[in-house]
N, C-alpha and C positions, 0 to 999 in steps of 0.2 A: 251317293247323292239321292237315290230313289228309295222309296219305302220298300221294306221286305215284302217279298211275294208279288211285286209288280214287275212287269217286264220292262226292260230298258228301252225297247223300241216298239212302236206300234206296228202291227203287221201291215205290210204294203200290198196293195192289190196289183201292182205292176208286175206283169209277167208271172203271177202266181197261177199255177195250174193245179187242178185236182190230181191227187195221187193216182197212179196207174194209167194216166193218159198219155205218157210220153211216146210209146210205140204207135198208138192210134193217131196222135197228132202228126208224127213223122210220116205215117202212111197217107194222111190227108194233105200233106204239103204245108202244114203250118209249123211255126217255131216260136220260141219265146222272144219277146221284144226287148230283152235286157240290153243286148249288144247294140241294137239299132238305136235305142234311147241314149246309151252312152255316147255313140257316135254323133247323134244329133245335138246333145248337150254340149259336147266339145266344140262342134262346128259353130253353133250359135254363140257360144261365149267368145270364140275367136272373132267372129264377124262383129259382134257388139263392141269389142274392145278396140279393134283396129280402126274404127271410125274416128278415133282421136288423132290419127296420124296426119290427115290434112290440116288439122288445127295446130298441132305442134310444129309442123313444118312451115308455119307462117314466117316468112323471112323478114327480119328486122335488121337492117345493116347497122354497123356501128355509128355511121353518120346520121342515121334516122332516129329521131326522138320518139319516145313512147307517148305521143301526143294524143289529143282527143279523137282524131280521125283513126289512128291506129287502134285505140281502145274500142272504138265503135266497130271496126272491122273484126277485131278479135272477139268482141261480145256477140256479134252476129254469127260468127262461125261456131262459137260455143253453144249458142241457142239452137242452131241447126243440128249440131252434134247431139245435144240432149234429146231433141225430138226424134232423131233417127235411132238413138239408143233405146228409147222407149218403144219405138215401133218394133225393133228386133225383140226386145223382152216381151212385148205383147204377143208376137208370133210364138215365142217360146212358151208363154203361159197357155196359149190356146193349144199348142202341141202337147203340153203337160196334161191339160184337162182331157184331151181326147184319149191319150194312151193310159190314163188312169182307169178307164173303163174297157179298153181294148187290151187284153192280156196276151193274146196270140195274134200273130200276123202271118200273112201269106205273101206270095210273090207280088201280087197286085198292090197290096198296101206298102210293101217295101219300095216298089218302084215309084208309087205316088209320093212317098216320103222323100225319096231322092230328088224328084222333080221340085218339091217344095224347098228342099235345102239348096238346090241349084239357083232358084230365083232369089233366095235370101243372100247367097254368096255374091250375087251381082250387085247388091245394094251398095257396098262401099265404093264401087266404081262410079255409079251414078251420083253418089254423095260427093265424091271428089270433083266430078264435072260441075256440079251445082256450086261448090265452094270456089272453084277456080274461075268459073265464068258466071258470076252472080247476075250479070245483066243480060245473059243470053237465055232465051226461053227454052231452048232445046234441053239444056241440062235439067231444069226443073221438070220439064215434061217427061223425060226419061226416068227421073226419080219417082214421079207420081205413078207412071206406068208400072214400074217395078213394085211399088208398094201395093197397087191394086192387084197385080198378078199374084203376089204372095197371098193376099186375102182370098182371091178366087181359087187358087190351088188348095189352100187350107180348107175352104168351104167344100170343095169337091172331095177332098180327103175325108172330111167329116161325114158328108152324105154317103160316100161309098162305104165307109166302115160301119156307120151307125144305122143307116136307113136301108141301102140297097144290098149290101154284101150278104146279110143273112138270107135274103130271099134268093139271091143268085146262087149261093152255096146249096140251098135246098133244091133249086131247079137242076143244078149240075148233078147232084146226087141222084135225083129221080131219073135223069137221062142216062146216067151210068148204069143204074139198075135195069132200065129197059134194054140197053144195048147188051148187057151180060145175060139177059134172058131170065132174070129172077122172077119167079111167080109171085113171091111175097116181097114186096119192096121193103127195104130197110127203113126203119123209122128215123127220120131226121127232123127233129123238132126245130122250129125257128127260134133261135135265142135272140130275143130283142134286147138291145142295149139302150139304157137310159143315161142321159148325160145331165148331171146335176151341177149347175153353174155355181151353187153355193157350197159345194163340197170343198173341204180344205185341200190346198195344194200338197203334192207329194213332198214331204220334207227331204227325202233323199235326193230328188231332182233339184230342189232349191239349193241344197248344199253343193251338188255337183256343178251346177251352173255358176254359182258364186265362186267356188274354188277355181274354176276355169278362168273367170275374169281376173281374179287376184293373181293367178300364176302368169297370165299373159301380160298383165300390166308390169309385173316385176321383170319379165323377159324383155319388154320394150325398152326398159331403162338401160339394160346392158347393151342393147343394139345401138342405142345412141352413143354410148361410150366407145364401142368398137368403130363406129363410123366417124366420130369427131375427134377422138382423143389419141389416135395412133399418129405419132409424129412422122412427118415426111423426111426421108433420109437426107435429101438435099438441104432442107431447112435445119436439120440437126447438125450437119457438117458446117454450114455457113454461119448459123446464128449461135450455136452452143459449142462450137469447137469439137464436134464429134461426140459429145457427152450425152448419152441417152438419158442418164439420170437427171441431168439439168433440164433436158427437154420435158421429161415427165413432171419434174417439179414445177415447171411453168404452168402445167395443166392441173395443178393441185386443187384449185377451186372446183373444177368439174368433178373430180373424184370425190371431194367432200360433199358436193350436191348429190352425187349418185348414192353414196352410202346413207346419207340422210333420207333420201327419197325411198330407198329400198327398206330402210328401217320403218318408215311410215307405212308403206304398203304391208310389210310383214306384221306390224303390230295391229293394224286395222283388220287384217285377216285373222289374227289371233283373237281379237275381241269378237269378231263375227263367229269364229269357231266356238268360243266360250259361251256365247249367247245361245247358239243353236244346239249346243250340247245339252241344254236344259229345256229345249223346246220339244213338245210332243207333237203338235200339229201346227202347220203354217196356214193361217187364214188368208183370205184375199187381200185384206188391208195390209197384213204383214208382207205379202208378196209384192204389193205395189211400193211400199216403203223400202223394201229390200232392193227393188229395181232402181229407185231414185238414189239410194246409197251407192249402188254399183256404178251408176252413171257418173257420179262425181269421183269415185275411185278410178274409173277409166280416164278421168281428167288429170290424174297425178303425173303422167308423163309430161303434160303441159306445165305443171308446177315445177318439174325437174328442169325443163328447158328454161324457165324463167330464172330459177335460182342458179343454174350453171352459167348464166350470162352476167352475173354480178361483176366479175373481173373485167369483162370486155366492155360493158356499158354501165359504169358505176353511177352515172347521173340518173338512171331510171330504176335504181334498185328499190326505192321506196314503193313504187307502183307494183313492181314484180313481187316484192315480199307480201304486200297486201293481197294480191291475186292468189299467191300460193296459200296464204293463211285462210282465205275464203274457201278455196277448194277443199282443204283439209277439214275445215270446220263443217262444211256441208256434207262431206262424205261420212263424218263421224256423228253428226247430229241426227242423221236419218237412222243410224243404228240405235240411238236412244229412242227415236220414235218407234222403231220396231219393238223395242222392249216395252214401251208404254202401251202399244196396241196389244201386246201379249198379256200385259197385266190386267187390261180391261176384261179379258176372258181367261183369267189365270187357271181356273179349274179345268178348262178344256185344253189350253195351249201349253202350260208350264208344269214342270215337275215340282213337287212340294218343297224342295230345298230352296228354291229361289222365289217362292211366292211371298206375299206380305207376311212378315214375321218369321220367315224361314231362316236357317242358319247361314245361307249364302246370299241372301237378298241384298244386304248392304254392300258386300264385297262386289257383287255383280254391278250394282249401280255405280260404285266408285270407279270400276274398271271402264264402264261405258262412258262415264262423264269426264275421264282424264283428257282425252284428245279435244273434245269441244271446248273445255275450259282453258287448256293451254293455248290452243290456236286463237281463241277469242282474246285471251290476255296478251298474246304476242301482237295481235292486230291493234289492240288499244295502246300498247306500249310504243309501237311504231308511230302512232299518231302523236304521242306526246314527245317521244325522243326520236325524231326522224333521222338524226345524224347517225344513230347507232342501230338502224333497222337491220342491217346484215348481221351484226353481232347478236342482236336479239333473236333473229330467226334461227341462226346456227345454235345458239344456246338452248333454244326450245327443242331443236332436233336431238340434242344430246341429253337434255333433262328428261324428256318423256320416256325413253327406254329405261333410264335409271328409276324413274317413278314407277314403271311397271314392275321392275324387280323388287322394289321396296314397298309396293302398294299394300300388300297384306300386312306387313310389319307395321307400317305407318297407321293403317286402319285399326289394328289391334291396340296400338298405343293411344290413338285418339279415343277409342271406345273405353279403354281402361281409365283414361283421364276423366271422361264424362261420368263414368261410374264413381270415381273417387270424389269428384265435385258433388255429385248427388248424395253420396254418403256423408260428406262433410255438412251439407245443408240439412240432412236428416238429423245429424247429431246436434247441430246448433239450434234446431227447432225446439221450443219449450214443450215439455210434456204436460198435457192438460187432462189426463185421465183422473177421474175423481177418486179412484181407489189407489192410484200410484203403483209403482213397482211393476209386477208382472202384467197387471191389467193394462197399464200404459204402454208397455212394449207390445202387448197383443194388439192394442189399438193401432200402433204404428205399423205393424206388419199386416194388418187385416186387408189393406187395399191390394197387397201383392198376392193374396191367396184367392183361389177361384171361389166364386159364389156358391153357396150350398144349393143342392138340388131342391 
């Protein structure tokens, strides 16, 4: 995919240490930050994703209709979830910016990082209080206090690592030399750290955080299956004559919704992976668009809850199908927006194979556009054929994986057909060369040849 002689990955500054410094760093009590960053990325992706649980657990009884008041309640909870998700991803982005310039950590930074992670892990609880008691000010107050505490701890972490820590380290080294009685103090230059807010985000950490969100979303789907679709032994004995197979068959729509939702999560991850496989650097705009895409990916368990309720509440299936299509469309359209933002600075952000005119450009565009187009088409079809909304949605869930498998073949056939039509038009065009024969053919081929120097 890349040009010969070019490296596949840009060198990362995270945790990179000069050669020959390992023993010295161990003696000074510092260590590489790789493992701490992996722990932080995993924890933040989990916290950002489990925010959707209070929304998915919005109980709608079979007797209760999906009316305007219920839609307003669900829309409010989704809006609060999106806001909270962006707060967590903002904390993650600030954490990434900081540790792009801090390659080594000591015990003080590690403990400050743990304090920051502890305040972030408390955020889902305050979010659940705010969602459960929307009219009580205490839940909103605790949520705001938690958000402010996260900002304060991160600011203190930034000041400690960037501003104060180099001088504290120099003072401690000077005191150590005095206590050991050294006549010539060891030179300990102060290494000032500069934080550039316009520096591209670490591609490796963007991928790690995104992979964590996708993996946790896929896991939440099976947790719902385990909680809701295991038959009660008494119900199996009384309602199905002791036949476990018949009891599982009655829950078939839930399993169908699970497999369709898992395929959606997996294929969205595959598209994200294919995109960032060709990305060299992640700009700030790409990071923001990626956070918005992941926020709606985190809403896919809600889409699963809606589609699994088709059999229990068939009168509300049209609204549920439209909500699921909207979530899938927004999760995928922001991936297209990431691609567009990367193309605006393609010389810096993308590899040559997927730039304008590259051999993989058209295929990547078709892969990114598949889910937005199919979800939008399914939404429009349900507006016209509301009676067949469930069938249309399930057909879409089956057709998209098949489309991914046949996408390259279909794209090649389409391009071959376009070339054939273009060739037929060229043959049908009358030759106007004054000399005829070879000169006319040369005139026809001249636009395809590069201009002379």
